[in-house]
N, C-alpha and C positions, 0 to 999 in steps of 0.2 A: 581685294577679291582673292578668293582661294579657289584653285581648280585642281581637280584630280583627274588624270587621264590614264584609263586602263591600268589601275593598281592592282597587282597580284601578290599574294604571299601564300607559300606553303612551307609545311614543316615535315621533317623526317620522322616517322612513326617507327620506333625500333621495337622488334620482337626479340627480347632477351633470350627466350628458349629457341628460337628459330631466326637467327640473323639474316638468312638469306630470304626470309618472309617480309622483312622490313619495306616500307613503302612511304612515298610521298602523299601527304594529306593536303589538299587545297583548301586553305581557310578563307581566302578571299580571292575572287576571281574576276578581273576586270571591272572594277568598279570606277565610274567616271561621274563627276558632278562639278557644278559651279556654285558657289556660295559668293554673292556680292556683298559689298559694304552694307552695313545697317540691315542685313538679314539675320534672322535666328534660323539655325539648322539643327534638327533633332535626329538622333540616330536610334532607330528602334528595331527589334527582332528578337527572335527566341534565343534561348540559352545555346551557345556555342555557334552562333551565326557570324562571329567575327567583328563584334561591335569594339571590344577591348583591344583587339589587335589593330583595328583601324586607328583607334586613338593613339595607341603606342606609335604607329608609323607617322602620325600627323605630328606628334611631339617630338620625334626624332629617337625614341628609344628602340626602334626596330626599323631595319632597312626593308625595302621592297625588293621583291624577286623580279618585278618589271613595272613599268610605268613611270609617270612623271608627277610631281607636285609643284605646282606654280603658285607663288604667294606674291600678291600685289603685282 
């Protein structure tokens, strides 16, 4: 079983010309789901919706800002 509980991730968007105008961009906000054994799960969405970021979090390449990932 794989369970995601309120996973969130944001990145700092840096404005090189006006550093004080830099801001945080939410890429993933409060995603939760459960995938049981013997289930196939697909992740679909338009460009820029956070699919790759979610996969990087699941495989350990990125850390979440908040939330939990439970496996088995």
